[in-house]
N, C-alpha and C positions, 0 to 999 in steps of 0.2 A: 863473740858475746852479740847473742844475736839483734838485728837491728829489731824494734819492733813495726810490728803492721797494723799503717794505722786502719780504724774501721773505716773510710768512703771507700777504699783500694778490697778488705775484706765484704762489702756491697758490692760493689761492682762486681767483683769475681762469681758470689749469687751460688755459693757454691755449699751444701751443705745446710747445716743447721739453717744461719742465714736467709740461707735459699727453699726452705722448708714455711719458713717467720713469715714471707713474704711472699708466698704464695695462700700461707693460708690467713693471712691479712685480704689480701685480690679478694679470695673466696671468699668468708666475710661480708666485706663488701658489695658485691656482687650480688650475696642472698640477700642483706639487711634493703637493697635495693629496690629488686624483686620484690621484696615483701610491705616495702612504703607503696609501690604505683597499687601494689591491686585493692591498699585498703584505703581505708573513708579517712580527709586530712586529718583531720580533729582524735582520727589513735593515730596515724602513721607520722605523728609527730613526737606519742611520747611513746616508741619504739626505739631505744637510744641502741640497740644492736640486735646482728642475728647471726646465726647460723648452721651449718646442716653437717649435718654427718649422716652418708648413709642414706636410708631416706625416713629420717628425721628433724623436725625442724628446729631450732630452738630461738626462742625471739626474747629477748631482754626489757623489760617498762620497766618504765618511773613509779607507780603503784601500783598498791594490789586493787587498785580502782580501777587501773589503766587493763590492767590483766587479764579479768574477769570482763570486762567489757570486749579485749583483743577477743576470748577463749568464746563468748556468746556470737561471734561476727567470723571467725576461722573454717567452723563450714558451711556457710556460704560460699564461701571465695574460694573452693580448695582444687576444683578447676582452673576458674584464668589460674592461680599461685603456680600450681604445676607448670602453668603455658609460659609464664614468665622464669621460671627456671631447671623447665628445662629437663622437669626431671617426676617421678611420686615420690607422693608425699605421703605416709603413710602414719604419721606420728608430728603432732604437734607440742612441743612444750615451751610452757612460756613461767620465763622466772621476772622474781622483782628484785633489780637491785638497784637504790637507789642513786644517781650521781651529784654527785655535791659539787657544784660549781666552785669558784675559787675563793674564797674567803669565808664559806661555811664550811662546820662540820655537826659530824652524829653528835646526836646527845649521850653526854657520858654518864646519862640516868637511868637511861637504859626504859623502858616500859615500864606500865603506872601500875602494880597489883593490882587486878578488879573491887579488892577490899576499903583501895582508899578513894574509886573513884563517889 
């Protein structure tokens, strides 16, 4: 029977899927840092993740309100953002994904229909 390989050994080898995950994570962290550097501080705090695929930048924000604010400021920051990222950005996608903190959970009731408001 073959001896199991320790996860730490797999990470040190840096091959295959783990290497792609490691590289992808590092790219996402660099993209997020670059985006936060060009944004106003109050908006930058609300962007919790960002990634770039080709010329498309995707930013994840905590709420729809912050997504709207980000949509309004991005066009004026295009040149600075491209300089920070070192490449062209043709499209910016903004997605709302709430990040729940420890002890919080999403509402199980879901949205309230308009007729009940």
